[in-house]
C-alpha positions as CSV (number, residue, x, y, z in Angstrom):
1,M,2.4,2.2,2.4
2,T,2.2,-1.4,1.2
3,P,-1.4,-2.5,0.6
4,T,-2.4,-5.2,3.1
5,S,-5.9,-6.1,2.0
6,L,-8.0,-6.5,-1.2
7,T,-9.8,-3.4,-0.1
8,D,-6.5,-1.5,-0.1
9,L,-5.7,-2.7,-3.6
10,I,-9.1,-1.8,-4.9
11,T,-9.3,1.7,-3.4
12,T,-5.7,2.7,-3.9
13,P,-4.2,0.6,-6.8
14,P,-0.3,0.5,-6.4
15,S,-0.1,1.2,-10.2
16,D,-2.1,4.5,-9.8
17,R,-4.5,3.2,-12.4
18,R,-8.1,4.3,-12.1
19,T,-9.2,0.7,-11.5
20,A,-7.1,-2.0,-10.0
21,V,-6.0,-4.6,-12.6
22,F,-4.8,-8.1,-11.5
23,L,-2.8,-9.6,-14.3
24,D,-2.1,-13.3,-14.9
25,H,0.7,-12.8,-17.4
26,V,2.4,-16.2,-17.4
27,P,1.3,-17.4,-20.9
28,F,2.5,-14.1,-22.4
29,G,5.6,-14.0,-20.2
30,E,6.7,-17.6,-21.1
31,R,6.9,-16.5,-24.8
32,V,8.2,-13.0,-24.4
33,I,10.4,-13.1,-21.3
34,L,11.3,-16.7,-20.7
35,H,11.2,-18.2,-24.2
36,G,10.0,-21.4,-22.5
37,E,7.9,-22.7,-19.7
38,L,7.9,-21.2,-16.3
39,P,10.1,-23.5,-14.1
40,Y,7.7,-23.7,-11.1
41,L,9.9,-26.3,-9.4
42,D,12.8,-23.8,-9.4
43,A,11.8,-21.2,-6.8
44,P,14.6,-18.7,-7.5
45,A,14.0,-18.8,-11.3
46,T,10.3,-18.5,-10.8
47,A,10.7,-15.5,-8.4
48,S,13.1,-13.9,-10.9
49,Y,10.4,-14.2,-13.6
50,Y,7.8,-12.6,-11.5
51,G,10.1,-9.7,-10.7
52,Q,10.8,-9.1,-14.4
53,A,7.1,-9.4,-15.4
54,Q,6.1,-7.0,-12.6
55,G,8.7,-4.5,-13.8
56,M,7.3,-4.7,-17.3
57,L,3.5,-4.9,-16.6
58,N,3.0,-3.3,-13.2
59,S,0.1,-5.5,-12.0
60,D,-1.7,-4.3,-8.9
61,A,-1.1,-7.8,-7.4
62,T,1.2,-10.7,-8.0
63,V,-1.1,-13.4,-9.3
64,I,0.4,-16.8,-8.6
65,D,-1.3,-19.6,-10.5
66,V,-1.4,-22.4,-7.9
67,G,-3.3,-24.7,-10.2
68,A,-0.5,-24.6,-12.8
69,L,2.1,-25.0,-10.0
70,Y,0.4,-28.2,-8.8
71,D,0.2,-29.4,-12.4
72,A,4.0,-29.1,-12.6
73,V,4.4,-30.9,-9.3
74,L,2.1,-33.8,-10.4
75,A,3.9,-34.1,-13.7
76,S,7.2,-34.6,-11.8
77,N,5.9,-36.8,-9.0
78,A,4.7,-40.2,-10.1
79,D,4.5,-41.4,-6.5
80,L,2.0,-38.7,-5.6
81,R,-0.1,-39.5,-8.7
82,T,-0.1,-43.2,-7.7
83,A,-1.1,-42.3,-4.1
84,M,-4.0,-40.1,-5.3
85,G,-5.4,-43.0,-7.3
86,T,-5.3,-45.8,-4.7
87,R,-8.9,-45.2,-3.8
88,S,-11.8,-44.4,-6.2
89,R,-13.9,-42.5,-3.6
90,T,-14.9,-39.0,-4.9
91,G,-12.6,-36.4,-3.4
92,Y,-9.8,-38.8,-2.4
93,A,-7.4,-37.7,-5.1
94,L,-7.8,-34.0,-4.2
95,R,-7.5,-34.7,-0.5
96,T,-4.4,-36.7,-1.0
97,M,-2.8,-34.1,-3.3
98,L,-3.4,-31.2,-0.9
99,A,-2.2,-33.2,2.1
100,D,1.1,-34.0,0.5
101,D,4.0,-32.2,2.3
102,S,6.4,-32.2,-0.7
103,A,3.9,-30.4,-3.0
104,A,3.1,-27.9,-0.2
105,T,6.8,-27.3,0.4
106,V,7.3,-26.4,-3.3
107,T,4.4,-24.0,-3.1
108,A,5.8,-22.4,0.1
109,R,9.2,-22.0,-1.5
110,I,7.7,-20.2,-4.5
111,L,5.8,-17.8,-2.3
112,T,8.8,-17.1,-0.1
113,A,11.2,-16.6,-3.0
114,T,8.7,-14.4,-4.9
115,S,8.0,-12.3,-1.9
116,H,11.5,-11.0,-2.2
117,T,11.0,-9.9,-5.9
118,S,7.4,-8.6,-5.7
119,R,6.5,-5.1,-4.6
120,V,2.8,-5.9,-4.4
121,P,0.9,-8.5,-2.4
122,F,-0.2,-11.9,-3.7
123,L,-3.4,-13.1,-5.1
124,L,-3.4,-16.9,-5.3
125,R,-5.3,-18.2,-8.3
126,L,-6.5,-21.8,-8.0
127,P,-9.3,-23.9,-9.5
128,S,-12.6,-23.6,-7.6
129,P,-12.9,-26.6,-5.2
130,L,-15.3,-28.4,-7.5
131,I,-13.1,-28.0,-10.5
132,W,-10.0,-28.9,-8.5
133,L,-11.8,-32.0,-7.4
134,A,-12.3,-33.0,-11.0
135,Q,-8.8,-32.1,-12.1
136,A,-7.2,-34.1,-9.3
137,A,-9.3,-37.2,-10.3
138,E,-8.3,-36.6,-13.9
139,A,-4.6,-36.6,-12.9
140,T,-5.1,-40.2,-11.8
141,G,-6.7,-41.2,-15.2
142,N,-10.3,-40.8,-14.1
143,T,-12.2,-38.6,-16.5
144,D,-15.7,-39.6,-15.5
145,F,-17.0,-36.7,-13.5
146,S,-20.6,-37.9,-13.3
147,S,-20.2,-38.9,-9.6
148,I,-19.4,-35.3,-8.7
149,T,-22.5,-33.5,-7.3
150,A,-23.2,-30.2,-5.6
151,D,-22.9,-32.0,-2.3
152,H,-19.2,-32.5,-2.9
153,A,-18.5,-28.7,-3.0
154,E,-18.3,-28.3,0.8
155,S,-16.1,-31.4,1.3
156,A,-13.8,-30.2,-1.4
157,A,-13.7,-26.8,0.2
158,M,-12.7,-28.3,3.5
159,Y,-9.7,-29.9,1.9
160,V,-8.7,-26.6,0.4
161,A,-9.3,-24.8,3.7
162,D,-6.9,-27.2,5.5
163,W,-4.4,-26.7,2.7
164,L,-4.3,-22.9,2.7
165,R,-3.5,-22.8,6.4
166,R,0.0,-23.9,5.5
167,F,0.6,-20.4,4.0
168,V,-0.6,-18.1,6.6
169,D,2.7,-16.1,6.7
170,A,2.8,-15.4,3.0
171,P,2.0,-11.8,1.8
172,V,-1.3,-13.0,0.4
173,V,-4.4,-10.7,0.4
174,G,-6.8,-13.1,-1.4
175,L,-7.7,-16.2,-3.3
176,I,-9.2,-16.2,-6.8
177,L,-11.2,-19.4,-7.1
178,D,-11.5,-19.9,-10.9
179,G,-14.9,-21.4,-11.6
180,R,-15.0,-20.8,-15.3
181,R,-16.0,-23.9,-17.2
182,A,-14.6,-25.4,-20.4
183,G,-14.7,-28.8,-22.0
184,A,-15.7,-31.6,-19.7
185,Y,-15.8,-29.3,-16.7
186,A,-18.9,-27.7,-18.0
187,E,-20.8,-30.8,-16.8
188,L,-20.0,-30.1,-13.2
189,P,-22.6,-28.6,-10.9
190,P,-23.0,-24.8,-11.0
191,E,-20.7,-22.7,-8.9
192,D,-22.0,-21.2,-5.7
193,I,-19.7,-19.2,-3.5
194,D,-21.8,-20.0,-0.4
195,A,-20.9,-23.7,-0.9
196,Y,-17.3,-22.8,-0.2
197,Q,-17.9,-21.6,3.3
198,P,-15.0,-23.6,4.8
199,V,-12.6,-21.8,2.5
200,I,-14.2,-18.4,3.3
201,N,-14.0,-19.1,7.0
202,A,-10.3,-20.1,6.9
203,A,-9.4,-17.2,4.7
204,E,-11.3,-14.7,6.9
205,H,-9.4,-16.1,10.0
206,I,-6.1,-15.4,8.2
207,G,-7.2,-12.1,6.9
208,W,-7.6,-13.0,3.2
209,S,-10.5,-12.3,0.8
210,V,-12.1,-15.0,-1.3
211,L,-13.0,-14.2,-4.9
212,L,-15.0,-16.5,-7.2
213,Q,-14.5,-15.9,-10.9
214,T,-17.1,-17.2,-13.3
215,E,-18.3,-16.3,-16.7
216,G,-20.6,-13.7,-15.1
217,G,-17.9,-11.8,-13.3
218,V,-15.9,-11.9,-10.1
219,E,-17.8,-12.1,-6.8
220,V,-16.1,-11.3,-3.5
221,A,-17.4,-13.2,-0.5
222,G,-18.9,-10.9,2.2
223,E,-17.9,-7.7,0.4
224,D,-19.9,-5.2,-1.5
225,V,-17.6,-5.0,-4.5
226,R,-17.6,-6.9,-7.8
227,G,-15.0,-7.4,-10.4
228,A,-15.0,-8.3,-14.0
229,T,-12.8,-10.2,-16.4
230,I,-11.1,-8.4,-19.3
231,D,-11.5,-10.6,-22.4
232,P,-8.2,-11.9,-23.8
233,G,-9.0,-10.2,-27.1
234,Y,-8.4,-6.9,-25.5
235,W,-4.7,-7.7,-25.4
236,L,-4.7,-8.5,-29.1
237,G,-6.0,-5.0,-29.9
238,T,-9.8,-5.6,-30.0
239,G,-12.6,-5.3,-27.4
240,T,-13.3,-2.9,-24.6
241,V,-12.8,-2.9,-20.8
242,P,-15.9,-3.7,-18.7
243,Q,-16.9,-1.4,-15.8
244,A,-16.3,-2.9,-12.4
245,D,-14.7,-2.2,-9.0
246,F,-11.6,-4.1,-10.1
247,L,-10.5,-6.2,-13.1
248,V,-9.0,-9.6,-13.5
249,T,-7.4,-10.8,-16.8
250,Q,-4.9,-13.2,-18.4
251,I,-2.7,-11.9,-21.2
252,P,-2.6,-14.5,-23.9
253,A,0.6,-16.0,-25.2
254,E,0.1,-14.7,-28.7
255,A,-0.2,-11.0,-27.6
256,E,2.5,-8.7,-28.9
257,P,4.5,-6.6,-26.4
258,E,3.8,-3.3,-28.1
259,T,0.1,-3.9,-28.1
260,V,0.1,-5.1,-24.5
261,L,1.9,-2.0,-23.3
262,E,-0.4,0.3,-25.3
263,R,-3.5,-1.5,-23.9
264,L,-2.1,-1.2,-20.4
265,E,-1.6,2.5,-20.8
266,A,-5.2,2.8,-21.8
267,L,-6.5,1.3,-18.6
């Protein structure tokens, strides 16, 4: 039976591993499988990649990096970047980006095409609403995040909630809101899953779970389970696997295939 919820994936991992492992393998796959960048704007080619990677790595969910997908869209769409920067109001860039039909269409095509090559449900990885707010502003040339406060978390979450309703028919079981901080994003207000209630409400209505990944682990809204992040060093042959109800990880580009397969076998 095909898993239809995060609970299904956790209690009965499709891989038959002891603990469900959700792999973001794109950095590794770009070097080992594609020998170049993942062509997000080419839906059939992207779907083909995910099929190959799944056959090799057997993730318990197909993790689609929506943040990277939107980065590719913005890099190719100068008109959208210009529209996002026409007003300086905090949140305007994110709201404009997520309301854009052309960008949403690209996302929908990727999900539809990949659903034909994936044997497991999707988890959509995207920046947390606060981080996406900053990244959208940055795409317009604005790198001053001092105006972003904790009060903006709910409004940003409302934009994301409206956006995700476009994909109600995709085989998605959950959203991974990536709230881990690096560089200038470390200056943003602390992550609080309760501040993202608009996203949680919309996802719950569709039947999806919402996960918030931070340096402290992976919290699931409204569910008594908790995940952990496998350190990238594990895939390079060092480190151990944390104890948790499920595991989230990214295989780094520099990992060697033999080591990755050995470390997968050990999970």
